[in-house]
C-alpha positions, 0 to 999 in steps of 0.5 A: 627450657624449650618445649621440645627439650622439656618433652625429651626430659619428660620421656626419659622420666616416663621410661624411668618410672616404667622401669621402677616396678621391675627394678623392685620386683627383681631386686637381688634376683639372679639373672644369667645372660648367655652372651655370644653371636654377632653381639660379641663380634661388633665392639660397639654392640659388645660394649652396649651389652656390657653396659646393660649387664653392669646397669642390671648389677647396679640397680640390684640384680645379680647378673652372671655372664656365660659367654661363647667365642666360637668365631674367635676360636675359628680364627685362631684355629685357622691361624694355627694352620688348621681348618675349623670342622663341624659335624651337625653344628658341633665343633670337632675338637682335637687336643690342639683345638681344645688348647686353642679354644681354652686360650681364646675363651680365657682371653675373651673372659678377661676382655669382658672383665676389663669392660665391666671394671671400667664401668665401676663394677668388680668382675671375675672371669672363670671357666667351668673348671674352676671350683669344679663348677661344670662336670661333663662327659664326652659328647657324641654326634649321632654316635660319632666321636668329635673329640673333646666336646663335653656334655654337662653331667653336674653343676656345683655352683658354690664358686658362683655363690661365693662370687655373688656374695662378695659382690663380684659379677661372674663371667664364665667360659663354657669349659668343663672337666670329666671324672678323669680331669680331661678338659672339654669344650661345652656349648655355651647355650648348654652351659648357660642353661645348666648354670641357670637351673643350678643357681635357681635363676629368676631369668635366663637371657639368650642374646641371639642373631634373631628377633626371637621366636617365630611360628613360621620364620618366613612370616614376620607376622607370626612372631611370638612375644610370649609362650609357655614351655608346654606350647613351645614343646608343641611347636617343636613336636610339630616340626615348626622349629628348626636350625639353630633355634631348635636346640636353643628352644629345647634349652629354654623349655628345659630351664623353665621346667626346672625352676627358672621363672622366665627365659628370654630370647633377644636380638643381641644386635639391637642396642640395649635389647636386654634393658628394653625387654626387662624394664618395659611393659611390652618388651621386644623379644620372646619370653618363655614362661611356665604359664601365662 
């Protein structure tokens, strides 16, 4: 073997050795992965994410995927001759749009199951309606009725525990029922956060369209690789966090305050970003923790 080939082999061995203590530390621990954004629209990235989650399963983690599907829902709404409408970032969801959303999210879930099963791991696609997983109430946008958009009021994780105990990988669509059994579309970030808290997840991972958290998004040198939930709340209070990152960071700090050991914000557009964050000493995204 040539020296160059030997160096490449040794580098691979070093990566495996670096990952070993993390594999030991998180063996049999639950990790919730919120999967959406650009990582879902690109087939190659989609397969990379599924490979990562499947690897986590095979090395001893108990992963749970909570997926979105907003872009696909908008495409099918347009095919039905309707124009997608949003108010304050929330999809206005009338009865017909709710039917489309449920069909699209079910289809996305089954596609993800196929990818996981192809890699040799058993998976089951469910929604928050199954087993009474996600109970919700109507959500309003600044007092305005936006239709069948739900705010989670309760999580019953029994069906998730049953699937994990039977060695299945749960893949969950963010749809829930109210106390009159009406169907509601739920923000996937909210669903992932609520589920992570309910199952006492060790980790919650948000795959996003940004590298992580910045104190000033326009200043790349202000990137934050690790921050406490308390300090993250201070950034929010000081008005330094805005746009789509604001509700996401609120979810992150809420999860940490409610028992989730660590929350990661990662760029889902980077191949294998999840593995790089979890199994290397430096990581590549932002980690939110209770204390440093």
